[in-house]
N, C-alpha and C positions, 0 to 999 in steps of 0.2 A: 330300820332302813338305814343303808349305809350312804353317807355324803362324801362326794368327792370334793376336796378342795386344794388350792394350791397356796403356797406361801405368799407373804408380802412381796418379796423380792421377785419371785417368779411371775407374780401378777403384774408387777411394774414392767418387766420385760415384755409380757404379753401386750399390754397396753401401748407400750412404745412401738412394738412391731406393728400393731394394727394401725397406729397413727402413721407411721412411715409408708405402709402400703396405701392407706387412703390418701395421703398427701401426693404420692407418686401417681395414683389414678386421677387425682384431681387436676394434676399438671398435664397429664397426657390428654384428658378429655377436654380440658380448657384449650390446648393446642389444636385439637381436632375441630372444635366448634369455631375457633378463630380462623383456621386455614381451610377447613374442608377436607383435610388430607388425614390419613390414618397415621397415628403417632408411632405405632409399632408396625413397621413395614413387613417384616417377616410373618407376624401372626396374621396380619391382614391378608397376605397372599398365600397363607397355609404352607409357608416354607418354599413355595416355588418362585424363586427370584428371577429365574432365567428370562421371562418376557421382559421384566423391568431392566435387567442388565443390557439386553439387546437394545432396548430404547435409549438407555443412558449412553451405550457405545455410539449408536448413530447420531445422538445429539452432539457428542464431543466431536465426531468427524465433521459434522456439518457446521458446527461453530468454526472449527479450524479452516474449513473451506470458505466460510463467510469472511474470515480474517484475511485469507489469500486474495480473494475476489476484491476486498477493500484496498489492499495494497496494490493490486493490479490496476484498479480503477484510478488510484492516486498516480501511479507511474504514468499511465496513459495520459492523464490530463496535464502532468508536467511536461511530457514530451509534445503534447500538442501545442502548449504555450511556447515551448522552445522553438518548434517549426514555425510557429507565427512570428516570432522575433526575427528568425532568419529570412522569412519572406518579406516581411516589412522593411528590414534592412537593405535587401537587394532590390527591392522594388523601388524604393526612393532613389538608390544610387544609380540604378540603370536609367532613370530619367534624367539625373544630373549629368551622367556620362555622355548621354546622346546630345544634350543641349551644349555641353562643354566642347565636345568633338566638332560640332557644327560652327559654334561660335568662334573657336580659335582664340588667339590672344596668348601672349607669353606667360601671363600669370595663371591662367585658367588650369593647366595641368597640376600645378602646385595645390591649388584649392580643392580640385577633385582628388587628388592623392590623399590629402588630409581627411576628407570625408570618407575615403575608402578604408583608411586605417582605422577610423572610429567604427566603421560597419564590421570590418574583419574582427576586432576585439569583441564586438557584440555578438557576432555569429559564433565564434569559438567559445565564448562564455555560455551561450545558450546551449551549444552541443556538449558541452562539459557538465550540463546540469545533472544532478544526482538526488536521490531520495534515500534518507536513512543511511548515508554513508556509502550508497551504491551508485555507480556510474550508470546512466540509463542508455547512453548511446555507444557503449564500449563492448557490446556483444557479450561473450562469455567471461570477459574481464572486466570486473565491477569494481576492483579495489583502487583504481586510479582514474583520472581523467583521461578520456580517449585521445584528446588533442593537445599538441604542445601549445604554448601560448603564441600570441601574434608575433611578437618580437623574433621568437625562434623561427617561425615559419618564414618571415620575411628575410631573415638572415640567410637562411639555407637557400631560399629561392633566388636571392640577389647573387649568391656564389655561382649557382647554375646558369644564370642568365648573363652574367657579366662578360662571358667569352663570346657571346653571339655577335657576330659582325653586322648583321642587318635584321629588319623586322621579321622576315621570313624564318631565319635561323632562330630568332628569339622565340617565335611562335612554336616552333619545333621543340625547342628546349623547354618551354612552359608545359607543352602537352606531355613530354617525356617525364618531366618532374612529378606531375600529377597523375598521370594515367599509366605509365608503365609499372609492371608488377615490382620491379626492383628500383623504382623512382625514389626521389627524395621524400615525398609525401608517405609512401608506404613504409619506408625504412626509418625515417627520423621523426616524421610529425603525427602520424596516427599511431597511437600506443594502446589501442584496445585489442579485443581478440578477434580471431578470424572466424569463429563460429557464432552463432546467433545466441542470444540470451536463453537461459532455462526457461521453459514454459511454466506458466503459473497453472497449478492444478485446481480445478473448480469444481471437483467431484462428479459423480455420475460418468466417469470416463472422459470428461471434457476438459480440455486445456486451451489456453490462449498464450501465445508467444508475441511480445513486442519486439519485432525482429529489425527494427531500424537501427543501423549503425552509423557512426560519424563519417565512415568512409564510403556510405552509400554514393553511387555514381551521380545521382542528382545533387546531393549536398557537396560532394567533391567538386563538381563542375561549378557550383556557385562560388565556392571558396577560391577556386582557380581564377575566375574572373575578378573577384574583389582583391585578391592578392596581387594580381597584375596591376590593378588600378592604384593599388597602394604604392607600387614602385614607378608610378608614371613619371614623377619628378626626379627619380634618382639619377645623379650624374653618372654612376657607374655603367649604365646601359648606353651602348652606342646608337642613340636614337636622335633625329632631328625633331624639330617642332611638328612637321607634317607627319612623321611617323607616330608620334605621341598622340597627335589628335586622331589619327586613323585608328590606333589601338583603342583609344578611348571610345570611339563609335563601336568598334568591333566587340569590345568587352561589354558595353551597354546593351548591344543587340543580343549578345549571348546570355546576359542576365535575365532579359525579358523572355527569351526563349525557355530558359531553365525554370520559369515559374511553374510550367505545367508539371515538371517533375516534382517540385515541392508540394503542389496541390495533390499529386499522386500519393505522396507519403501522408498527407493529411487524411486522405480517404482511407488509406490502409489502416491508419490508427483508429479512424472513426468506426470502421468495420469491427475492430477489436474492442472498441469501447461498448458498441452495441452487444456484442456477444457477452462481455462482462456484465452488463446491465441485466441481460436475461438471466444470466447464471445468478446474480444476486437475487432476483425475484424468485427464481426456483428454489434457491437455498432458504430464503426467508419463509417461503411456503412449507418447505419440508421441515423446518424448525417448528413452525407453528403446529404443523400436523403431529409432529412427534411429541410436542408439549401437551396437545389435546389427549394423545394416546396414553402419555404417562399419567395425566391428571385422572383419566377413566379407571386406570389401574389403581390409583392410591386414594380415590375419593371415597367418602363414607357418607352415610345418611346423617346429616347435621342434627336432624330432629331426634334421633335415636341418641346420639352422643349428648345432646342437651338434656335429655330425660336422664341419661345414666349420670351426667354431671349434677343434676339436681339431686339424685339419690346419694351419690357420694358426699355431697355438701351436708346432706341431713345426717348420714352415718358419722360424718366427722364431727359434726356439732354434738351428736349423742355420745360419741367417745369422749370428747372434751368435758361434757357434763359428767359422765361416769368417773373420769379421771380426777376431776375437781372433787366430787364427793368422797372418792376413795381417799384422796390425800387428806381430807378433814377427820378421817376416822382416827379415833384414839381410844384408850382403855376408859378414861374418865366419861367420854361421851357414850361409850357402850354400856357402862354400868349405871348411868344416870336414867 
């Protein structure tokens, strides 16, 4: 009877190869038992990776849309806060202007002008708010603040109003500066874009645009009233005490009337925030659904894997035992 045998070196290689395979299987099965997912995806799916790739691609897109929605929600929140600061500043200043105008007194216009200058700085700072280096009220121009600082605005306005001979002419010059297409506000104060900001893509064909710009008519009107009050005590303006008091009352009334416009902007942003919140809920549900589908594709029977793991462990222990006994063989032991 012929006996087939292999040499010692070849036997060592065979044992080492068996050990490597068993250790690899042990690692894969341990991973499967601990995660509940197949370690060898291609083998588990019989080489058909197309459904898994589709799910992974959809998950990547959904995650990107979730990031965009998060940024949109943050931007809208910052803009709501900025509008709130504008509204609070103008509301308190309007009350002071009406009281000052009615009370009169030589010192009153100066006190009101100081309060107006502080409010103007607050308003411009709020409308120059940004997020991650992007100006939020500048339309499609986001790389710089949309409004010049308060001192620049007051300097340009002072120059435009200084030539006005009376209160009527001053009011015409004020309206021209802020409201005319080629007026000082449009040419030297507002530095943002003329188009609206790029819409945020929220997936499923849905987009949301935060369209409010710093040159919006409602905001511009409030800035106009406050800027005029800031120059109420300016000696360069040809105004008497009665005219200054009348302007204070007029500007105060205009500020109160303009609150409705700011409220409208709040509501516009609130509608956008609601859409963003709905999109976030939809995206989260989509990601959860896709995650479940991926797990269904990759899930394995843990009990089968646990049984296979026990078998591999037993085989590995047997292999180590055989290897140890083989290593102790020598001629003296064989002849004894």
